[in-house]
N, C-alpha and C positions, 0 to 999 in steps of 0.2 A: 504494500500500500504506500503510495506516494503522498506525503503530507506537506511537501514543499509548496508554498503559495507564491505565485508571481507577484513581484512588486514593481510598480505601484498599482497595478490593476486591483489587487486584493489586499490593500494595506490595512493594518490594524486600526481600530477605532481610536479617535482622539479622547479617550476616556481615562480617568485615573486608574481603573482596573487594568486596562491594557498597558498603561505606562509602568505599572509595577511588575509586569511579567518580564521574563528573560527570553531572549530570542537567539537563535543561531541563524546567521545569514550567509549567503553566497555572494561574494564580490568577485569581479574579474581578477584573474591571477596577474599581478604586475610583472611576473617573471616569464610569461609566455611570449615567445617570439613568433610572430605571424609573418614569416618571410619564406620565400622559396629557398630550398637548399638546407633548411633547418629541420631537424626531427621534431615532429609534433606530438611528443610523448608527455609534455607538461600538462597538468590538469588545467581545464578551462577556467575553473573557479577556485577561489580560496575560501576556507571556512573561517568565520569570526563570531565571537560572542558579541551581541549588540543589545542596545537599549532603545526603546521607542520613546520619543519625546512628544508624540502627539501629531507630528507632521513629518518627521524624518527619523532615520536610524543613526545612532552614533556609537562609537566604540567606547572602551573603558576610559579613554582620555578625552572624551567628548568631541572627537573629530568626526565630521560627517562621513558616511560611508556610501559608496556607489552600489547599492543593493540591487540584485536582480531577482533573488528568491529568498524566502525566509520560512522558518518553522518556529512555532512557539514551544518552549520547553515546559515540561510538567511542573506543577506547583511544588514548592519546597516543603509545604506542610503536609 
């Protein structure tokens, strides 16, 4: 079962409940080389832990992320 949600098409709601949840996001891999002559074995995406601010995802250092997909982590309690 695929639980990955496309972003921004299915973004979380701008509610306090969604802002308190933890998310795992897929961002484009910055180390991927898209040129002829290079092996294309590098993963297309990089996985990051992220937080929802109500209108965008940020990482632990509050830097904005270029998110393509996300999944909500289960509650801690």
